[in-house]
C-alpha positions as CSV (number, residue, x, y, z in Angstrom):
1,X,-33.8,39.9,40.7
2,X,-34.6,36.3,40.0
3,X,-37.4,34.2,40.2
4,X,-36.3,30.6,40.9
5,X,-39.1,27.5,40.8
6,X,-37.9,24.1,41.9
7,X,-40.4,21.2,40.7
8,X,-39.8,17.1,40.5
9,X,-38.7,15.7,37.2
10,X,-40.7,12.9,36.5
11,X,-38.7,12.1,33.1
12,X,-35.7,10.9,35.4
13,X,-35.3,9.1,38.1
14,X,-37.4,10.0,41.7
15,X,-36.1,12.5,43.6
16,X,-34.0,14.7,40.4
17,X,-35.8,18.2,40.5
18,X,-35.8,20.8,37.8
19,X,-34.7,24.3,38.7
20,X,-35.8,27.5,35.9
21,X,-34.6,30.7,36.8
22,X,-36.1,33.6,35.4
23,X,-34.5,37.2,35.3
24,X,-36.7,40.2,36.1
25,X,-34.4,42.7,35.5
26,X,-31.4,43.8,33.5
27,X,-30.8,43.7,29.7
28,X,-31.8,39.6,29.9
29,X,-35.0,40.2,31.6
30,X,-37.7,37.4,31.0
31,X,-34.5,34.7,29.7
32,X,-34.1,31.9,32.1
33,X,-31.9,29.0,32.8
34,X,-32.6,26.0,33.3
35,X,-30.9,23.4,36.2
36,X,-31.1,20.3,37.9
37,X,-30.4,18.9,40.6
38,X,-29.7,15.0,42.0
39,X,-31.1,13.3,44.7
40,X,-27.8,14.3,46.8
41,X,-28.1,17.9,45.9
42,X,-25.5,18.0,42.7
43,X,-25.9,20.7,40.3
44,X,-26.0,20.0,36.6
45,X,-25.8,22.8,33.9
46,X,-26.1,20.8,30.6
47,X,-27.5,17.7,29.2
48,X,-24.1,16.4,28.6
49,X,-22.8,16.9,31.9
50,X,-26.5,14.9,32.9
51,X,-25.7,12.3,30.5
52,X,-22.2,11.6,31.7
53,X,-23.4,11.1,35.6
54,X,-26.4,9.0,34.7
55,X,-24.7,7.2,31.9
56,X,-26.8,4.1,30.6
57,X,-29.1,4.2,33.7
58,X,-31.2,6.4,31.8
59,X,-31.5,7.2,27.6
60,X,-31.7,10.8,27.5
61,X,-31.9,10.3,23.4
62,X,-35.3,12.4,23.3
63,X,-34.8,13.7,26.8
64,X,-35.1,17.9,26.2
65,X,-33.3,20.0,28.8
66,X,-35.1,22.7,28.8
67,X,-38.9,21.5,29.6
68,X,-37.5,18.4,31.1
69,X,-39.6,16.2,29.0
70,X,-39.3,12.9,27.1
71,X,-39.7,14.3,23.3
72,X,-39.6,11.3,20.4
73,X,-40.2,13.6,17.9
74,X,-36.7,14.8,18.9
75,X,-35.0,11.6,18.7
76,X,-36.3,11.6,15.2
77,X,-34.8,14.8,13.9
78,X,-31.3,13.7,16.0
79,X,-31.4,10.6,13.9
80,X,-32.2,12.2,10.6
81,X,-28.9,14.4,11.3
82,X,-26.4,12.1,12.1
83,X,-27.6,9.8,9.3
84,X,-25.8,12.7,7.2
85,X,-23.2,13.4,9.4
86,X,-19.6,11.6,8.2
87,X,-18.6,11.4,11.6
88,X,-21.4,9.2,13.2
89,X,-21.1,6.7,10.2
90,X,-17.1,6.7,11.3
91,X,-18.2,5.8,14.8
92,X,-20.2,2.6,13.3
93,X,-23.9,4.7,12.5
94,X,-26.1,3.4,9.8
95,X,-25.3,4.3,6.3
96,X,-27.3,6.6,4.6
97,X,-29.9,5.4,1.4
98,X,-30.5,8.0,-0.4
99,X,-30.0,7.4,-4.2
100,X,-28.9,10.9,-4.7
101,X,-25.2,12.0,-6.2
102,X,-22.6,12.6,-3.7
103,X,-21.5,15.5,-3.6
104,X,-17.3,15.9,-4.3
105,X,-15.5,17.4,-1.0
106,X,-13.2,19.7,-1.8
107,X,-12.5,23.5,-1.3
108,X,-14.3,24.8,-4.5
109,X,-17.7,27.1,-3.8
110,X,-19.3,25.0,-6.4
111,X,-20.8,21.4,-5.8
112,X,-19.4,19.2,-7.9
113,X,-21.2,15.9,-8.2
114,X,-19.2,12.7,-8.5
115,X,-20.0,10.2,-10.8
116,X,-21.3,6.8,-9.1
117,X,-21.0,3.7,-10.8
118,X,-23.6,1.2,-10.0
119,X,-22.6,-1.6,-12.1
120,X,-19.0,-2.1,-12.5
121,X,-18.4,-5.5,-14.3
122,X,-20.4,-4.1,-17.2
123,X,-18.2,-1.2,-17.5
124,X,-15.8,-0.8,-20.2
125,X,-12.3,0.7,-18.6
126,X,-10.4,2.8,-21.6
127,X,-6.5,2.3,-21.3
128,X,-4.2,4.0,-23.5
129,X,-2.7,1.2,-26.0
130,X,0.3,2.8,-26.7
131,X,1.5,3.0,-23.1
132,X,0.4,-0.7,-22.7
133,X,2.3,-2.1,-25.2
134,X,5.7,-2.9,-24.9
135,X,8.3,-0.1,-26.7
136,X,9.5,-1.7,-29.8
137,X,13.3,-2.7,-29.8
138,X,15.6,-3.7,-32.7
139,X,15.9,-7.4,-33.7
140,X,18.9,-9.2,-32.9
141,X,19.8,-6.4,-31.1
142,X,22.3,-8.6,-29.1
143,X,24.8,-9.3,-32.0
144,X,25.7,-5.6,-31.9
145,X,28.2,-7.2,-29.0
146,X,29.8,-9.6,-30.9
147,X,33.6,-9.3,-30.3
148,X,33.3,-7.6,-27.1
149,X,35.2,-8.8,-24.5
150,X,35.6,-8.3,-20.8
151,X,39.3,-7.9,-19.3
152,X,40.8,-7.3,-16.0
153,X,42.7,-4.2,-14.0
154,X,45.8,-5.9,-16.0
155,X,43.8,-5.2,-19.3
156,X,44.5,-8.9,-19.7
157,X,41.0,-10.4,-21.5
158,X,39.2,-12.9,-19.5
159,X,38.0,-16.0,-20.7
160,X,34.3,-16.4,-22.1
161,X,31.8,-18.5,-20.5
162,X,31.3,-22.0,-21.2
163,X,27.5,-22.5,-22.8
164,X,26.3,-26.0,-22.3
165,X,25.6,-28.1,-25.4
166,X,21.8,-28.5,-25.3
167,X,22.0,-24.8,-26.1
168,X,21.7,-24.3,-29.8
169,X,21.4,-20.8,-31.6
170,X,18.7,-19.4,-33.5
171,X,19.3,-16.2,-36.4
172,X,21.7,-15.4,-38.9
173,X,25.3,-15.5,-38.4
174,X,24.6,-16.4,-34.7
175,X,27.5,-17.0,-32.5
176,X,28.3,-18.3,-28.8
177,X,29.0,-14.7,-27.8
178,X,25.8,-13.9,-29.0
179,X,23.5,-16.3,-28.1
180,X,25.7,-15.6,-24.3
181,X,24.7,-11.8,-24.6
182,X,21.1,-12.9,-25.2
183,X,20.9,-15.4,-22.3
184,X,22.3,-12.7,-20.0
185,X,19.7,-9.9,-20.9
186,X,17.0,-12.2,-20.9
187,X,17.6,-13.7,-17.3
188,X,18.1,-10.2,-16.2
189,X,15.6,-8.2,-18.4
190,X,12.2,-10.8,-18.3
191,X,10.7,-11.7,-14.9
192,X,8.9,-14.4,-17.0
193,X,10.5,-18.2,-17.9
194,X,13.4,-18.6,-20.1
195,X,12.1,-21.4,-22.4
196,X,14.1,-20.3,-25.4
197,X,11.7,-20.2,-29.0
198,X,9.1,-22.9,-29.0
199,X,7.9,-21.8,-32.2
200,X,9.1,-24.5,-34.8
201,X,8.9,-21.4,-37.7
202,X,11.3,-19.4,-36.0
203,X,14.1,-21.6,-37.2
204,X,12.6,-21.4,-40.9
205,X,12.6,-17.7,-40.6
206,X,13.6,-15.5,-37.7
207,X,12.9,-12.4,-38.6
208,X,9.3,-13.0,-38.6
209,X,8.4,-15.9,-36.5
210,X,11.1,-14.8,-33.6
211,X,9.8,-14.6,-30.1
212,X,11.8,-10.8,-29.1
213,X,11.0,-12.1,-25.5
214,X,12.7,-15.2,-25.4
215,X,16.7,-15.6,-26.0
216,X,18.5,-16.3,-29.7
217,X,18.4,-20.3,-28.6
218,X,16.2,-23.1,-30.0
219,X,13.7,-24.5,-26.8
220,X,15.5,-26.4,-24.3
221,X,14.6,-27.9,-21.0
222,X,16.3,-28.4,-17.5
223,X,16.7,-31.6,-16.3
224,X,17.1,-32.8,-12.7
225,X,20.7,-33.9,-13.6
226,X,21.5,-30.1,-15.0
227,X,20.3,-28.8,-11.8
228,X,22.6,-30.8,-9.6
229,X,25.3,-30.0,-11.9
230,X,25.2,-26.3,-11.0
231,X,24.6,-27.1,-7.2
232,X,28.2,-28.9,-7.6
233,X,29.5,-25.7,-9.6
234,X,28.1,-23.2,-7.4
235,X,29.5,-25.2,-4.1
236,X,33.0,-25.1,-5.5
237,X,33.1,-21.8,-6.7
238,X,31.9,-20.4,-2.9
239,X,34.7,-22.7,-1.1
240,X,37.0,-21.5,-3.3
241,X,35.6,-17.7,-2.5
242,X,35.9,-18.7,0.8
243,X,39.7,-20.2,0.9
244,X,40.6,-16.7,-1.1
245,X,39.3,-14.9,1.6
246,X,40.6,-16.7,4.4
247,X,44.2,-16.7,2.7
248,X,43.8,-12.9,2.1
249,X,42.8,-12.3,5.7
250,X,46.1,-14.1,7.5
251,X,48.6,-12.5,4.5
252,X,46.7,-8.7,5.5
253,X,47.3,-10.1,9.5
254,X,50.8,-11.0,8.5
255,X,51.8,-7.5,6.9
256,X,49.8,-5.6,10.0
257,X,52.1,-8.0,12.4
258,X,55.3,-7.4,10.5
259,X,54.2,-3.6,10.2
260,X,54.0,-3.4,14.0
261,X,57.4,-4.9,14.5
262,X,59.0,-2.8,12.4
263,X,57.2,0.5,14.2
264,X,58.6,-0.9,17.8
265,X,62.2,-1.6,16.5
266,X,62.4,2.0,15.0
């Protein structure tokens, strides 16, 4: 047996009715279910259904589905609950202004507080000085490459590169080979500009005042004339490479044609 009570709902627009169904027998005797009916007779069993149907026409934030009344106190409790909900903050909710330390979100059963930094510019960040500094290397290590020569597939020694006249080596028993190795390694290993040894003291005692990040040569400057000369050399080298590749392609095509004719004749 059930008892049904249908009344008008003043909290909703005119024509809406609330129905309360009270059970009279069975294990659930005394319990009640609440339903709402629209003016057209459509039945709603929950507040989310009601909210989706009404949309923005009615604010159901403080609407109590059980009693059918607007309860502002319930809205305040919902706001306090959503203020601490991370999901609501992700959807655009207002941040929590609580000054208590946050709790680390881990799977640990113990609450682990997180250090809260309030004035970062005034804090001093500790760094490992041993890792921050560059690893030491042997002084004048480029001299170990002195006397080594590159060779081609026929083991013929290739001609060494001619350095510009403006480059003068620095250091004991220095030579063009050592200077070439130093400049080549500086170009490949350093990201900073290559300027040479800018300190005059390095010429007097390079073992003490030598800048290890720069090659073993005196300070030099690159002018516009040097750049134009290098551009001409690069253009000539690319032109020679293009001609060599074209000649190689023609030779391969001729060889393939000759092999094809010999195969047909046989």
